[in-house]
N, C-alpha and C positions, 0 to 999 in steps of 0.2 A: 607362800600361800597360807591362808588361814581358813579352816573349815569348821563349821558348826557340828553339832552332834547328828548322828544317824545319816550322814552323807554316803552316797554310793558313787565312787569315782573310778572310772576305768583306768587300768594301768597304761592303756594305749591312748593317752591324750597328752596335751601340752598346755600346762597352766603356768602363767607367769604373772606375779603380782596380782593374785586373785583372792577375794574375800568371799567366802560362801556362808550363807545362813544355814539353819538346821534343815535336814532332810532333802538336800539338793541331790539330784541324780545327774551324773555326767557320763555319757556313753563314749564308745571308741571313736577316735579321730577328732575329738573336739579340741579346738585351739582357742584359748582365752588369754588375753594379755591386758592388764590394767582394767580389771572389771570387778564390780561389786554385785553379788547375786543374792536375792532375798530367799527366804525360807520356802521349801517345798517346790522349787522350780525344777523342771525336768528339761534336760538338754540332750537331744537325740544325737545320733552319729553324724560326724563330719560337719558340725556347726562351728563357725568361726565368728568371734567378736573380739575386736581389739581397738585400743586407743594407743597412740604412740607416746602419750604423756601420762605419767603415773599420777600426777596431780589432777587429771581430768579423766577419771575412769568411766567406762561404759557402766551405766547403772540400770540394773534389771530388778524388777519388783518381785513380790511374793507370788507363789502359785502360778507361775508362767509355764508355758509349754512351747518349746522350739523344736520343730520337726527336722527331718534329715536335710542337711545341706544349706541351712540358713546361713547367710553371710552378712556381717555388719562391720563397718570400719568407721572410726571416729577421728579421721585425720584432719577434717576441716571444721569440726565443732563437736559438741556433746551429743551423745546418744543417751536418752533417758526413756526407759520403758516402765510403765506402771504395773500394778498388780493385776493378776488374772488375764494376762495377755497371751493370745495364741498366735504364733507365727508359723505358717505351714511351709511345706517342702520348698526348698530352693528359692526362698524369698531373699531379696537383697536390700540392705539398708545402707546408704552411703551419705557421708557428710561433705564430700568433695566430688565434683564432676566436671570433666573437661579433658581435652587432649594433653594439656600441659606444654612445657617448653620444648619438647622433642621436635615439634614442627612449629617454627616461628609463625608461619602463615596461618595454620589451624589455630594456634594459640591466640593470634590477633583476632581472628574471625569468631572464635568460640572460647573466650577466656574462662578459666577455671572458676566454677561457683563453689563457694564455701558456705557452710551453715549447719546449725544444729538440727537434730531430728528429735521430736518429742512424740511419744506414743502413750496415750492415756490409758487408764485402767479399763479392763474388759474389752479391749480392741481385739479384732480377729483379722489378721492379714492372711488371705488365702494363698494357695500355691502359686509360685513363680511371680509374685508381685515384686515391684521395684519402687523403693522409696528414696527420693532425691533430697538434697540439702534444703533446709528451711521448711520442711513439711511438719505440720503440727496436727496430730490426731487427738481430738478431744475424747472424752470417755465414750466407750461403746461404738467406735467407728468400725465398720466392716469394709475392707478393701477386697474387691472381687479378684478371682484368679486371673493371672496374666495382665494385671492392671499396673499403670504407671502413676504414682502419686508424686507430682512435682511440688515445688514450693507453694505454700499457702496453708490455710486453716481448713480442716475437715471437721464438720459439725458433729456434735454428740449424737449418738444413737441413730446414725445414718449409714446407708449403704452407698458406696461409691464403686464404680467399675469403669473400665475402658482405658484407652491410651490417647490422650490423658484421661485420668479418672474423672468422672462426672457424677454428680448426685443422681441416684436412681430412686431412692426411697428413704423416707424418714420413719423410724419406728415410733409406734404410739407411746407417748410418755406415760400414759395411765397404765399401759401394759407393763412397761419397764418397772414402774413403781410397785405394781402388784407382785411382780416376780421378786423384787427386792424384799418386800414384806414376807412373802412366802418362804424364802430361803434365809431370811434374817440378816440380810446385808443392808445396812443403813445407807441413806443418801450421803455422799461425801460433802463436807463443808467446802464452800467456795472461798 
């Protein structure tokens, strides 16, 4: 493990092959394996993120917040999370989904899906959300509570909710730009 300066790390957590930026906070019961975490990210109790492959770590940006019980596994592809992302209580992010070979009938009917998950900067995933393989969240996406985000692209500065998640609202781009100017965050280059 490598930790930057001013990190607060609970002695009651399990960190394996983890790189932490400056000012990272990790609370009790956190389990991280093969992960790179940016500066000033806060990880609440009982959060798990892991990749089985050291060369393909879970990548989490700067100034993120992960609430109690968030779970992410990168067994079927990369998990990349941008800066300023908030993931609320008991949200699940998976890169593989299916019954597997334990039941040959179910495996034939519902083969395992594999794929990366990308969550752009400034996204907010509300409590009890589920994100499945091949989901791509552009900047500023909101996923409502108890929603299922299956494969596909979720457009910038939009609210999605439901099972499966559907577009409910687009935020006003002028309002987003006004807030960016007010707080001094420039528009990212594409």
